[in-house]
Structures are given as structure tokens and as C-alpha cells.
N, C-alpha and C positions, 0 to 999 in steps of 0.2 A: 740592668743595663739596657736602657731604652735607646734604640737607634732611630734617629729621625732624619728627614731630608732637610737640608739647609740651602739657602741661596746666599751667595756672597758677591757683593759688588765692591770692586777695588778701584781706586784711582792710582795709577802707576806713574812714576817719573818717566815722562816721554823720552827724555834724553837717554836714560839708561836702557829703556825698552828698545829704542832705535839701534843702539850699539849691540845689545845682546838680548834679542827677543826670547830665545829659547831659555836662557839662564834666568831671566826675570820671571817669566811665566812658569818655569819649572819650580821656582821657590814655592809657589802656591800649592802645587801638588805635593811637594815635599812636606809642607806644614801639615797637610791633611793626613798623609801616610804616616808621619811621625807619631800621631795620636791614635792610629788604628782605623782611620776613616777610608772611605772609598770615593774617589772622584767620579762623578757621573758625566759632567760636561764642564769644560774649562776652555773659554775662548775670548778673543778680543771683541769688544763691543764697538767702540769707536774712539777716535782721538778728537779732542775738542778743547777749545779755550775755556779756562776755568772762570767762574763767576767772580772769584777774588783770588789773589795770589796765595799759594800755600807753600811756605818755606822758600819764597822767591820764585816759584814756578808759576808760569802763566798758562801753560798747556798741560794736559794730563791725558793718559791713555786709560780708558775705562775697560775693566776686565770683569767678565761675568763668569761665575762658577757655581755649579750645583754639586753637592756632595752629601754622603750619608756618614754619620758619625754618632757616637754616644754623646748625649747632651752635656755630660760632665766635662767633655774635652773642648768645648767651645771657648772657654776662657784661655786655654793654652794656645789655640789658633789665633785668637785676637791679640794675645801678647806677642806672638811671633810676628804678626802683621805690624804691630806698633814698633817693634825693634828693627824691622827691615828698613834699610835706606831706600829701597826701590819702591816702597808702598807709601804713598802720601796720605791716603785715607782708606778706611775699610768699613763695611757695614755687613753684618751677618744676620739673616732673618730665618726663623724657623718656618717651614712651608707646611701648610695644611695638607695632610695626606690625601685628601680627596682631589686635590689639583696638582699634586707633585708630578705625576706621570705626564700630564699635559704640558706643564712648564718645562720639564726636561726635554720632552720631544720637540717642543717649539724652539728651545735654545739650541738643540742640535741642528735645527734647520730642515728636519726631515718631515715636518708636518705638511701634508698636502690638504688643501681645503676640499671637503667632500660636499660639494654643492652641485646641483643640476643646472644645466643651462636654462635660462629663462625661456618660457614659451613665447613664440612670436605673437605679437598683437595682431588682430585682424586689420588688414589694410583697407582704408576707405576708398570708395570709387572717386572719380573725378569731381562729382558734385559734392563730395564730403559726406555722403551717406553710405552706410554699409550696404553691400550688395544683397539683393533680395533674390532667393532662389526663383527660377523660372516658373515653377508650378505655383508658387505663392503669389506671383505677380498677376496671374490671370484671374 
């Protein structure tokens, strides 16, 4: 039983999501729990106009989800997504274990960049030349 981390991107029916956001998004967690998986992150990504109509829908709500589950259960999750009237499209990808933690942290929005402030550049004098120390000028 090999448990892996997976990323799932769903295109949800925007009309159904607007009427019952908790119910539509709760379906995804339910699909994962039904097969013994663990949801790590599940959140809305954005709502946007689709490139082409899907079942007459011109807008879709994109939902991003990261979860851990046994690899043999992915087919059951995909089947549940296809049977759901609220999900227009779905894509499930296996995540490389070396980057899984970074992706999950980023999806949670808790990643803070760990960079130093840049060092200030030396300011040139009025003539456009760097200042020369007084002892070197003599």
C-alpha cells in the first residue's frame, strides 16, 4: 500500500458553486475520505471564463486540492469526479515527493519568502563620480 501525494485541479460549475460553495467543495473532501485518503489543502483558485464552453457553461470555478492516498484509489476518485454534476473537468497528478511539502505549503499561502533586503548601492556625488576618501585625495 503505497501512499503518495497528489494534486487535483478541478473546474467546478460556477452557478452551483455560487449557490452552495460549502456543499460543492465538500464533495471533493468526501471523495477523498471515502477511499481512505487525507486532504492536505483544498481551496478555490479562481473563477474565470473558459476557453471553450463545457456542457453549455462559459465560466468555471477552478479548485485546487492536495491530498495523500493509496495510488490504487485514484481511479475511484476520478470516477466520482466524472459522475458529479458540479464538476465539469478534473485532472489528478502524482507529485514528486521531493517537492510535495513546498507545493502544499505554497498552496496554503503560508510560505514567506526568505530573502534579505538588497544592499544599497553607493550613491555617486554631484559630478557623477564616487566619493574619494579625504586621505586618498591628498
